[in-house]
C-alpha positions in Angstrom: -14.7 -0.6 16.3 -14.8 -2.1 12.4 -12.4 -0.2 10.2 -13.7 0.7 6.9 -10.8 1.4 4.0 -11.6 3.3 1.2 -12.7 2.1 -2.2 -9.9 2.0 -4.9 -10.7 4.7 -7.6 -8.8 2.8 -10.3 -10.9 -0.3 -10.4 -14.0 0.9 -8.1 -14.1 -2.9 -7.1 -11.3 -3.5 -4.2 -10.5 -1.5 -1.2 -7.1 0.5 -0.4 -5.6 -1.4 2.4 -2.7 0.0 4.2 0.9 -1.6 4.7 3.4 -0.8 7.4 6.8 -1.2 7.5 10.0 -0.5 9.6 13.1 2.0 9.2 16.6 1.9 9.2 16.6 2.3 12.8 13.9 -0.2 13.3 11.0 2.6 14.0 7.6 1.5 12.8 6.4 3.4 9.5 2.6 3.3 9.5 0.7 3.6 6.1 4.0 3.4 3.9 2.1 2.0 1.1 -1.8 1.4 0.1 -2.3 -1.5 -2.1 -5.7 -2.4 -3.9 -7.4 -5.9 -2.5 -8.5 -6.6 -6.1 -5.6 -8.6 -7.7 -6.9 -7.9 -11.0 -6.3 -4.2 -10.4 -2.7 -4.1 -9.0 -2.7 -0.3 -8.0 -0.7 0.9 -5.0 0.9 4.0 -3.7 4.2 3.8 -2.0 6.2 6.4 0.1 10.2 5.9 0.0 12.4 8.5 1.2 9.5 11.2 1.3 8.6 10.7 -2.2 5.3 9.4 -3.3 5.2 6.9 -6.2 2.4 5.0 -7.8 1.9 1.8 -10.1 5.0 0.0 -9.3 5.2 -3.6 -9.9 4.2 -5.6 -6.5 6.2 -8.5 -5.8 6.9 -10.9 -3.1 10.4 -9.6 -1.1 12.8 -12.2 -0.6 13.4 -11.3 2.7 
């Protein structure tokens, strides 16, 4: 089954792609963040400790 991702409402060009992570105890956290696939847009949503933030700078992790 093909997955269809929502269109970014900011740029209306890219799609919002879900990203997952792991919690402190190693449990998977599905859809921790959503980022626009259009590199010129940079829109993102993120969940940290139950709080939703948007528009944070996207940078590569050193981990």
